[in-house]
LUMTI-739206 format. One line per 2 residues: number of its first residue (from 0); their letters; for each residue x, y, z of C-alpha. Coordinates in steps of 0.02 Angstrom, whole numbers. Layout:
NUM) a) X Y Z | ... $
//
This chain:
0) ms) -2354 -3140 -2729 | -2183 -3173 -2661 $
2) nq) -2163 -3279 -2505 | -2005 -3179 -2456 $
4) tp) -2025 -3087 -2291 | -2012 -2898 -2316 $
6) lv) -1845 -2826 -2258 | -1933 -2697 -2148 $
8) aa) -2029 -2825 -2053 | -1934 -2877 -1898 $
10) pk) -1985 -3020 -1788 | -2096 -2960 -1645 $
12) kr) -1984 -3032 -1509 | -1831 -2940 -1579 $
14) gk) -1925 -2774 -1585 | -1972 -2789 -1401 $
16) ly) -1791 -2824 -1353 | -1729 -2670 -1448 $
18) ai) -1858 -2563 -1363 | -1801 -2621 -1192 $
20) ia) -1619 -2587 -1234 | -1658 -2414 -1301 $
22) at) -1759 -2369 -1147 | -1618 -2429 -1034 $
24) vv) -1491 -2323 -1128 | -1601 -2168 -1109 $
26) vv) -1617 -2196 -922 | -1430 -2220 -899 $
28) it) -1390 -2062 -998 | -1518 -1963 -897 $
30) vv) -1443 -2023 -731 | -1267 -1978 -788 $
32) vv) -1322 -1804 -841 | -1410 -1774 -674 $
34) if) -1261 -1836 -573 | -1143 -1725 -673 $
36) av) -1254 -1572 -650 | -1272 -1598 -462 $
38) tn) -1087 -1632 -440 | -1039 -1480 -543 $
40) nn) -1155 -1364 -445 | -1091 -1423 -275 $
42) st) -906 -1430 -316 | -780 -1304 -248 $
44) pe) -735 -1172 -379 | -564 -1195 -455 $
46) ap) -425 -1079 -400 | -396 -932 -517 $
48) sg) -220 -988 -553 | -139 -1155 -583 $
50) na) 1 -1108 -461 | -114 -1047 -323 $
52) it) -45 -1070 -147 | -161 -1195 -64 $
54) eg) -79 -1210 106 | 42 -1114 216 $
56) kg) 83 -928 204 | -3 -845 57 $
58) sa) -147 -968 53 | -327 -919 83 $
60) ad) -315 -994 257 | -154 -900 298 $
62) pv) -146 -740 193 | 4 -624 195 $
64) ki) -45 -483 314 | 12 -311 257 $
66) gv) -10 -159 368 | -54 3 279 $
68) vg) -120 176 315 | -263 212 196 $
70) as) -324 39 145 | -478 117 66 $
72) dp) -372 189 -75 | -436 99 -232 $
74) yw) -264 40 -290 | -251 -76 -140 $
76) el) -399 -178 -203 | -315 -186 -373 $
78) yk) -158 -247 -286 | -255 -385 -197 $
80) ea) -328 -440 -364 | -157 -440 -447 $
82) aa) -86 -546 -306 | -234 -666 -319 $
84) de) -200 -684 -506 | -28 -748 -455 $
86) gi) -105 -869 -332 | -63 -768 -175 $
88) si) -191 -718 -44 | -158 -557 51 $
90) el) -249 -468 190 | -235 -280 213 $
92) vn) -232 -220 393 | -277 -37 405 $
94) fs) -204 83 533 | -261 261 564 $
96) ey) -99 319 645 | 82 303 590 $
98) pl) 157 244 757 | 59 79 752 $
100) pn) 111 -27 600 | 295 -49 647 $
102) pa) 262 -120 822 | 129 -233 744 $
104) lt) 259 -299 621 | 387 -322 758 $
106) eg) 263 -421 864 | 219 -536 719 $
108) el) 42 -469 698 | 91 -422 520 $
110) dl) 204 -502 389 | 244 -338 301 $
112) nq) 196 -156 309 | 195 -19 178 $
114) fq) 167 157 240 | 333 238 285 $
116) hi) 491 311 213 | 668 263 261 $
118) vy) 694 405 385 | 539 353 481 $
120) la) 596 172 481 | 770 218 541 $
122) qy) 700 321 683 | 588 176 737 $
124) ne) 728 48 730 | 844 155 833 $
126) da) 715 204 963 | 642 29 981 $
128) ge) 804 -69 962 | 732 -165 814 $
130) dl) 796 -215 643 | 652 -198 522 $
132) tp) 718 -184 345 | 659 -120 175 $
134) ig) 628 -254 42 | 566 -142 -97 $
136) at) 526 37 -146 | 353 102 -189 $
138) ai) 356 290 -217 | 414 456 -151 $
140) yp) 283 586 -108 | 318 770 -95 $
142) la) 271 846 73 | 163 1001 55 $
144) ly) 94 1151 147 | -94 1188 141 $
146) st) -206 1327 201 | -393 1355 204 $
148) qy) -370 1541 239 | -231 1597 122 $
150) ds) -200 1568 -63 | -12 1587 -58 $
152) vk) 134 1583 63 | 163 1771 48 $
154) di) -13 1802 115 | 21 1714 280 $
156) pa) 36 1850 415 | 192 1870 519 $
158) gs) 173 1795 691 | 37 1672 641 $
160) tv) 48 1487 680 | 85 1342 561 $
162) av) 56 1160 611 | 173 1017 565 $
164) pn) 173 828 601 | 258 785 766 $
166) dp) 344 622 721 | 531 661 711 $
168) sn) 561 618 528 | 412 712 457 $
170) la) 439 855 579 | 614 884 514 $
172) rs) 559 871 334 | 415 990 366 $
174) ll) 532 1120 439 | 640 1108 283 $
176) vl) 485 1141 177 | 441 1293 284 $
178) qs) 618 1356 270 | 615 1338 79 $
180) ag) 451 1436 80 | 531 1577 181 $
182) lv) 424 1551 335 | 559 1494 456 $
184) el) 747 1498 475 | 837 1345 543 $
186) kd) 1000 1350 636 | 1144 1284 530 $
188) gg) 1028 1270 380 | 929 1123 449 $
190) si) 943 935 420 | 838 776 425 $
192) fs) 855 787 614 | 793 965 638 $
194) sl) 668 994 778 | 569 1141 844 $
196) ad) 721 1186 950 | 819 1219 789 $
198) id) 704 1360 734 | 783 1532 742 $
200) ea) 628 1620 808 | 700 1794 789 $
202) as) 729 1766 604 | 570 1669 568 $
204) kv) 407 1739 502 | 288 1615 588 $
206) kv) 273 1510 744 | 268 1321 726 $
208) ta) 167 1195 826 | 188 1006 811 $
210) le) 35 891 812 | 2 706 781 $
212) aa) 3 685 591 | -183 646 576 $
214) lt) -227 805 673 | -136 928 561 $
216) at) -280 915 438 | -414 950 567 $
218) sl) -312 1095 637 | -325 1198 477 $
220) pd) -471 1306 536 | -367 1358 687 $
222) va) -197 1390 606 | -135 1492 460 $
224) aa) -71 1338 370 | -18 1158 401 $
226) il) 97 1028 328 | -11 878 281 $
228) nn) 47 703 242 | -34 641 80 $
230) df) -141 516 175 | -235 657 263 $
232) va) -259 786 125 | -432 722 80 $
234) da) -481 725 265 | -465 913 258 $
236) gl) -578 926 106 | -429 976 -1 $
238) tf) -345 914 -159 | -160 906 -195 $
240) dd) -178 1053 -313 | -221 1160 -161 $
242) ai) -42 1151 -94 | 41 1322 -76 $
244) at) 218 1254 -50 | 305 1086 -70 $
246) dd) 474 1002 -72 | 554 920 -225 $
248) as) 522 733 -230 | 638 709 -380 $
250) dp) 794 775 -290 | 925 634 -280 $
252) na) 955 686 -100 | 775 636 -64 $
254) lp) 818 449 -59 | 790 441 130 $
256) yv) 609 490 97 | 572 346 -22 $
258) nv) 424 244 42 | 456 58 62 $
260) fa) 387 -113 99 | 463 -162 267 $
262) ak) 489 -336 338 | 574 -415 487 $
264) ad) 760 -442 455 | 736 -631 452 $
266) da) 616 -609 306 | 728 -498 200 $
268) dn) 753 -636 71 | 580 -714 83 $
270) el) 537 -757 -98 | 350 -741 -70 $
272) yl) 366 -567 3 | 486 -513 -134 $
274) kl) 361 -577 -261 | 228 -466 -183 $
276) vd) 344 -316 -202 | 371 -362 -384 $
278) if) 183 -374 -413 | 159 -201 -335 $
280) qn) 297 -122 -438 | 252 -201 -605 $
282) tk) 63 -202 -608 | 15 -51 -713 $
284) av) -159 -34 -638 | -84 -26 -464 $
286) qd) 48 101 -514 | -79 209 -606 $
288) gl) -197 198 -458 | -62 252 -335 $
290) ie) -20 403 -442 | -205 447 -460 $
292) vs) -234 440 -272 | -85 556 -247 $
294) gg) -160 682 -366 | -18 650 -487 $
296) ta) 114 701 -359 | 190 530 -321 $
298) vt) 348 474 -410 | 345 284 -421 $
300) lq) 512 196 -400 | 600 29 -415 $
302) tp) 755 78 -317 | 873 -70 -291 $
304) va) 848 -148 -120 | 1035 -135 -86 $
306) dl) 1023 54 -104 | 874 61 14 $
308) va) 966 -44 144 | 1121 64 129 $
310) al) 1018 223 149 | 934 149 303 $
312) at) 1102 105 380 | 1168 282 350 $
314) vq) 1016 369 419 | 1005 253 568 $
316) ad) 1187 285 610 | 1152 471 602 $
318) va) 1001 448 715 | 1108 355 841 $
320) aq) 1240 492 835 | 1109 621 879 $
322) k) 1072 537 1046 $
//
């Protein structure tokens, strides 16, 4: 028998030392794993974008506030998500009536608003002595006539009453729609400044009453027909296909009726706000959603801002001349 110690036989003292070392390593690894798991579970989630705004305007603590009419429209949520993907936090502030978002913007309660066309903005600026300005186009929406009693314009009886929105810009546009439909005659052919006083009653088929825009929809049971802004069509239980007359949104002369993002004049070149316009105009899901909500009637636009500003200046000068 050989006196050589077998290779597999380790001294007892060495085996005990290895066991202690191995146990220590296991404990250390276990502690590290536990610490990592606890830390990972309690940590703040990472921002969705590497360029997320973490402080100041556009951050979660100070989102860009945008006033709208109809914040429940699904495309607005898509817009918020698209902005968040670019690291910008926005807050939508909903208004039920058109006269409210512009004063809120003027007073600094909003950073932007998006609900109006250029004619409406010009009228507000001139009446309020303010200088809100367009910083981007969204879409142009045809203005249409609806009825729950008659299937066509020719069925509307002579002498019956038709309701229109009472804000000056939409009132004038509504009268032009009624004139195109053969329901009224306007003195001198009408213009973007036409009012009820410009109706030639002797030559007109119907009488016209002006109501707050949100009420034209609820007035339908009591009138022969009504001009409804797109925001209120669903309120009347109607779809855009139910319109019995409309204007032409694709007419080049319709530029004053392009809807816009509006900002205070001092913010006209604000890069963050212009980025939000770009996101709105170039996010396909948002654009598709806007068109879907309009029943396919909206014409989305990326009109140069310079053209929007020029149109505003022209219309506002015309508004001033009317006073």
